[in-house]
TORLOTI-671514 format. One record per residue: residue number from 1; residue in one letter; chain; x, z, y of N, C-alpha, C, CB in turn. Coordinates in steps of 0.001 Angstrom, whole numbers, always signed. Atoms other than C-alpha are relative to their C-alpha. Glycine has a CB too. Example, Ala and Ser with C-alpha at 12.3 -4.5 7.8 and 13.67 -1.06 7.14 Angstrom:
BEGIN
> n | res | chain | neast | nup | nnorth | caeast | caup | canorth | ceast | cup | cnorth | cbeast | cbup | cbnorth
> 1 | a | A | +890 | +0 | -1190 | +12300 | +7800 | -4500 | +900 | +0 | +1200 | -992 | +1246 | +27
> 2 | s | A | -820 | -60 | -1190 | +13670 | +7140 | -1060 | -770 | +730 | +1090 | +414 | -1415 | +462
***
This chain:
BEGIN
> n | res | chain | neast | nup | nnorth | caeast | caup | canorth | ceast | cup | cnorth | cbeast | cbup | cbnorth
> 1 | m | A | -663 | -916 | -916 | -5684 | +15665 | -9026 | -1153 | +1154 | +249 | +517 | -816 | +1448
> 2 | r | A | +978 | -1313 | -163 | -8459 | +18606 | -9478 | +583 | +944 | +525 | -560 | +589 | -1176
> 3 | i | A | -672 | -1112 | -530 | -6100 | +21145 | -8872 | +439 | +15 | +1436 | +1071 | +198 | -753
> 4 | c | A | -183 | +118 | -1187 | -5216 | +19993 | -5564 | -1337 | +276 | +733 | +586 | -1219 | +214
> 5 | r | A | +1296 | -183 | -706 | -9083 | +20134 | -4647 | -413 | +1512 | -110 | -1145 | -966 | -637
> 6 | r | A | +496 | -1248 | +374 | -9454 | +23559 | -6102 | +870 | +1205 | +736 | +44 | +82 | -1592
> 7 | t | A | -871 | -922 | -432 | -6581 | +25241 | -4215 | -451 | +481 | +1378 | +1359 | -550 | -13
> 8 | p | A | +175 | -683 | -1136 | -8080 | +25774 | -898 | -582 | +1270 | -30 | -638 | -688 | +764
> 9 | e | A | +570 | -1272 | -17 | -9857 | +28799 | -2103 | +994 | +1062 | -420 | -1184 | +19 | -852
> 10 | l | A | -1221 | -1059 | +245 | -6432 | +30421 | -2972 | +507 | +430 | +1253 | +1253 | -596 | -822
> 11 | t | A | -707 | -531 | -1352 | -4485 | +32094 | -344 | +1379 | -751 | +399 | +371 | +1630 | -181
> 12 | f | A | -976 | +838 | -324 | -1766 | +29562 | -225 | -163 | -1328 | +396 | +699 | -13 | -866
> 13 | d | A | +377 | +1358 | -518 | -1217 | +26301 | +1389 | +135 | -1003 | -1251 | +1006 | -462 | +1297
> 14 | p | A | -17 | +638 | +1043 | -2042 | +23605 | -1298 | +920 | -1256 | +45 | -1269 | -243 | -288
> 15 | w | A | -802 | +1334 | +17 | -25 | +20781 | -43 | +1375 | -86 | -388 | +12 | -544 | +1228
> 16 | p | A | -1318 | +9 | +681 | +3337 | +21619 | -1088 | -111 | -204 | -1649 | +736 | +1416 | +348
> 17 | r | A | +347 | +138 | +1413 | +2011 | +22052 | -4655 | -294 | -1373 | -384 | -1137 | +829 | -342
> 18 | c | A | +497 | +1307 | +325 | +194 | +18811 | -4523 | +1079 | -974 | +43 | -1082 | -408 | +895
> 19 | r | A | -1188 | +869 | +38 | +3292 | +16993 | -3232 | +769 | -13 | -1131 | +832 | +278 | +970
> 20 | h | A | -741 | -416 | +1296 | +5218 | +18663 | -6146 | -629 | -769 | -1167 | -101 | +1630 | -284
> 21 | l | A | +889 | +542 | +1289 | +2535 | +17621 | -8692 | +266 | -1585 | +127 | -1880 | +415 | +103
> 22 | h | A | -97 | +1578 | -224 | +2418 | +14044 | -7388 | +1402 | -532 | -149 | -496 | -418 | +1466
> 23 | g | A | -1291 | +335 | +320 | +6261 | +13867 | -7341 | +311 | -32 | -1247 | +804 | +708 | +528
> 24 | s | A | -595 | -20 | +1499 | +6603 | +14899 | -10951 | -931 | -1071 | -685 | -101 | +1641 | -841
> 25 | l | A | +882 | +982 | +510 | +3943 | +12351 | -11809 | +451 | -1515 | +240 | -1333 | +252 | +618
> 26 | v | A | -437 | +1268 | -390 | +5340 | +9289 | -9899 | +1338 | -145 | +577 | -868 | -484 | +861
> 27 | s | A | -1497 | +11 | -487 | +8795 | +10283 | -8726 | +138 | -603 | +1353 | +938 | -822 | -979
> 28 | q | A | -288 | +286 | -1409 | +8192 | +9428 | -5027 | -1120 | +628 | +887 | +105 | -1569 | +240
> 29 | p | A | +1012 | -704 | -941 | +6295 | +10975 | -2040 | -1304 | -607 | +2 | +464 | +14 | +1426
> 30 | p | A | +1173 | +563 | -14 | +2650 | +10360 | -1763 | -140 | -1053 | +975 | -900 | +914 | +154
> 31 | m | A | +138 | +1057 | -915 | +2806 | +8268 | +1311 | +823 | -1140 | -345 | +296 | +426 | +1305
> 32 | s | A | -773 | +1123 | +266 | +5565 | +6116 | +43 | -760 | -768 | -1231 | +1536 | +448 | -329
> 33 | y | A | +761 | +702 | +979 | +3508 | +5457 | -3178 | -1222 | -643 | +506 | -346 | +870 | -1044
> 34 | l | A | +1265 | +634 | -436 | +351 | +4775 | -1201 | +289 | -1232 | +753 | -839 | +934 | +856
> 35 | t | A | -324 | +1292 | -609 | +2226 | +2220 | +983 | +507 | -1203 | -820 | +955 | +250 | +944
> 36 | e | A | -208 | +1115 | +1119 | +3751 | +503 | -2032 | -1058 | -639 | -611 | +671 | +476 | -1070
> 37 | w | A | +1181 | +297 | +603 | +475 | +365 | -3780 | -698 | -1001 | +961 | -813 | +1280 | -293
> 38 | r | A | +706 | +902 | -919 | -1262 | -1168 | -652 | +788 | -1337 | +261 | -247 | +740 | +1346
> 39 | l | A | -799 | +1329 | -250 | +1569 | -3677 | -121 | +107 | -973 | -1181 | +1453 | +336 | +410
> 40 | k | A | +8 | +819 | +1268 | +1509 | -4772 | -3733 | -1462 | -543 | -72 | +419 | +909 | -1377
> 41 | l | A | +1220 | +664 | +58 | -2265 | -5312 | -3421 | -137 | -1330 | +1005 | -1052 | +1060 | +315
> 42 | a | A | -193 | +1075 | -975 | -1608 | -7336 | -222 | +562 | -1170 | -624 | +860 | +411 | +1112
> 43 | a | A | -637 | +1270 | +701 | +902 | -9453 | -2053 | -800 | -789 | -908 | +1146 | +369 | -792
> 44 | d | A | +758 | +734 | +1146 | -1485 | -10300 | -4814 | -1204 | -665 | +869 | -595 | +1130 | -1342
> 45 | l | A | +1190 | +854 | -962 | -4259 | -11232 | -2059 | +494 | -1064 | +595 | -644 | +779 | +1208
> 46 | l | A | -774 | +1161 | -824 | -1687 | -13283 | -93 | +130 | -1233 | -1049 | +1670 | +542 | +566
> 47 | r | A | -156 | +1171 | +1144 | -1594 | -15521 | -3379 | -1217 | -853 | +139 | +82 | +594 | -1633
> 48 | k | A | +1105 | +662 | -109 | -5022 | -16525 | -2389 | -277 | -595 | +1171 | -891 | +682 | -295
> 49 | p | A | -72 | +414 | -1359 | -5133 | -18760 | +469 | -1424 | +186 | +681 | +499 | -1493 | +67
> 50 | h | A | +1299 | -179 | -661 | -8896 | -18341 | +1288 | -194 | +1438 | +548 | -1129 | -337 | -988
> 51 | h | A | +40 | -1408 | -726 | -8264 | -14672 | +2463 | +855 | -114 | +1142 | +501 | +1249 | -903
> 52 | t | A | -895 | -185 | -1470 | -7198 | -14119 | +6095 | +859 | +1192 | -193 | -999 | +298 | +1467
> 53 | i | A | -799 | -1172 | -81 | -4423 | -11874 | +6878 | -908 | +1202 | +427 | +1179 | -226 | +995
> 54 | g | A | +840 | -1260 | -462 | -7191 | -9743 | +8831 | -822 | +605 | -1175 | -1059 | -409 | +1205
> 55 | a | A | +1086 | -293 | +1182 | -9503 | -9667 | +5740 | +910 | +826 | -968 | -706 | -1520 | -826
> 56 | i | A | -1065 | -729 | +981 | -6447 | -8584 | +3586 | +237 | +1454 | +509 | +1525 | -824 | -32
> 57 | a | A | -521 | -1377 | -666 | -5241 | -5820 | +6016 | -1280 | +898 | -171 | +502 | -149 | +1770
> 58 | n | A | +1078 | -874 | +16 | -8808 | -4341 | +6127 | -216 | +424 | -1514 | -1261 | -680 | +653
> 59 | a | A | +193 | -261 | +1395 | -9057 | -4666 | +2219 | +869 | +1017 | -556 | +163 | -1169 | -738
> 60 | v | A | -1012 | -914 | +675 | -5931 | -2669 | +1467 | +271 | +1304 | +938 | +1440 | -845 | -266
> 61 | g | A | -15 | -1268 | -850 | -6482 | +19 | +4311 | +679 | +52 | +1098 | +427 | +1018 | -611
> 62 | y | A | -739 | +24 | -1253 | -4682 | -1197 | +7448 | -1068 | -157 | +939 | +1099 | -1113 | +122
> 63 | d | A | +1025 | +116 | -1277 | -6676 | -957 | +10680 | +235 | -1506 | +629 | +368 | +1300 | +1302
> 64 | t | A | -297 | +1111 | -826 | -5171 | -4200 | +12184 | +953 | -841 | -949 | +673 | +446 | +1455
> 65 | p | A | -928 | +1063 | +666 | -3387 | -7503 | +10899 | +1360 | +357 | +467 | -360 | -1577 | +406
> 66 | f | A | -1435 | -336 | -509 | -325 | -6329 | +13018 | +386 | +1280 | -835 | +63 | +313 | +1736
> 67 | a | A | -512 | -1105 | +613 | -148 | -2936 | +11262 | +427 | -353 | -1681 | -1149 | +1168 | +180
> 68 | l | A | -482 | +434 | +1246 | -158 | -4736 | +7832 | +1312 | -976 | +81 | -1166 | -694 | -695
> 69 | s | A | -1256 | +878 | -21 | +2447 | -7283 | +9099 | +1237 | +844 | +220 | -79 | -1100 | +1143
> 70 | t | A | -1178 | -843 | -444 | +4616 | -4578 | +10390 | +575 | +708 | -1252 | -440 | +1105 | +1132
> 71 | a | A | -382 | -685 | +1387 | +4638 | -2630 | +7064 | +546 | -978 | -1062 | -1292 | +712 | -649
> 72 | f | A | -453 | +1003 | +935 | +4924 | -5820 | +5069 | +1550 | -456 | +160 | -922 | -1209 | +168
> 73 | r | A | -1400 | +452 | -245 | +8025 | -6910 | +6841 | +840 | +1078 | -67 | +203 | -664 | +1277
> 74 | r | A | -948 | -1190 | +361 | +9642 | -3456 | +6776 | +344 | -58 | -1457 | -671 | +1441 | +312
> 75 | e | A | -294 | -317 | +1513 | +9264 | -3123 | +2976 | +341 | -1311 | -733 | -1310 | +714 | -750
> 76 | r | A | -286 | +1206 | +793 | +9543 | -6686 | +1863 | +795 | -1107 | +445 | -1092 | -529 | -317
> 77 | g | A | -1124 | +1145 | -676 | +11665 | -8650 | +4429 | -866 | -1022 | +648 | +1078 | -863 | -1215
> 78 | d | A | +803 | +1121 | -588 | +8945 | -11171 | +5087 | -1297 | +335 | +794 | -389 | -891 | -1099
> 79 | s | A | +1127 | -233 | -567 | +5966 | -11382 | +7237 | -1095 | -581 | -1047 | +3 | -604 | +1418
> 80 | p | A | +995 | +631 | +908 | +2786 | -12003 | +5309 | -194 | -1319 | +91 | -1192 | +510 | +129
> 81 | q | A | +190 | +1222 | -149 | +2401 | -15347 | +6590 | +1243 | -808 | -800 | -140 | -238 | +1493
> 82 | d | A | -1475 | +520 | +554 | +6173 | -16251 | +5581 | -200 | +343 | -1704 | +1573 | +1049 | +839
> 83 | y | A | +263 | -221 | +1238 | +5363 | -14550 | +2295 | -940 | -1135 | -908 | -577 | +1278 | +82
> 84 | r | A | +1089 | +909 | +584 | +2189 | -16596 | +1470 | +483 | -1379 | -157 | -1265 | -36 | +883
> 85 | k | A | -516 | +1219 | +190 | +4085 | -19745 | +2408 | +1176 | -272 | -1168 | +458 | -324 | +1276
> 86 | r | A | -1073 | +44 | +1184 | +7027 | -19139 | -85 | -664 | +289 | -1263 | +1200 | +1066 | +172
> 87 | v | A | +566 | -154 | +1375 | +4875 | -17745 | -2978 | -900 | -1213 | -110 | -816 | +1427 | -241
> 88 | g | A | +909 | +1178 | +160 | +2306 | -20780 | -2397 | +810 | -1117 | -501 | -715 | -406 | +1327
> 89 | s | A | -878 | +1233 | +505 | +5069 | -23256 | -2745 | +666 | +50 | -1329 | +1108 | -244 | +935
> 90 | a | A | -496 | -179 | +1311 | +6472 | -21572 | -5654 | -989 | -120 | -1039 | +616 | +1223 | -113
> 91 | t | A | +895 | -45 | +961 | +3416 | -21179 | -7582 | -964 | -1211 | +42 | -665 | +1243 | +88
> 92 | g | A | +818 | +1063 | -5 | +1540 | -24410 | -6527 | -1280 | +370 | +320 | +28 | -655 | -1140
> 93 | p | A | +1212 | -178 | -457 | -2044 | -24726 | -5702 | -822 | +996 | -1132 | -627 | -1455 | +252
> 94 | s | A | +745 | -987 | +912 | -4297 | -21973 | -7159 | -1456 | -426 | -135 | +60 | +1505 | +577
***
């Protein structure tokens, strides 16, 4: 995204251009992409029972376990704890 870093020297607002460029690459808004990516990382980490929810929240960029839980439930329909229980029982011991 070097073009987005260079545009501040130009006379127009770079963010609409960056949003358009990002949208043409991944076909979703930047914040939606970031949220999806963070929650995928969190889901992968939840498969490992030795990671706490707080450590996972911190690792994927959420300030608190509550913030991760809220986003996780909104996007995936389960709390991180419920997801961990469901996936853990489906995959067996790791």
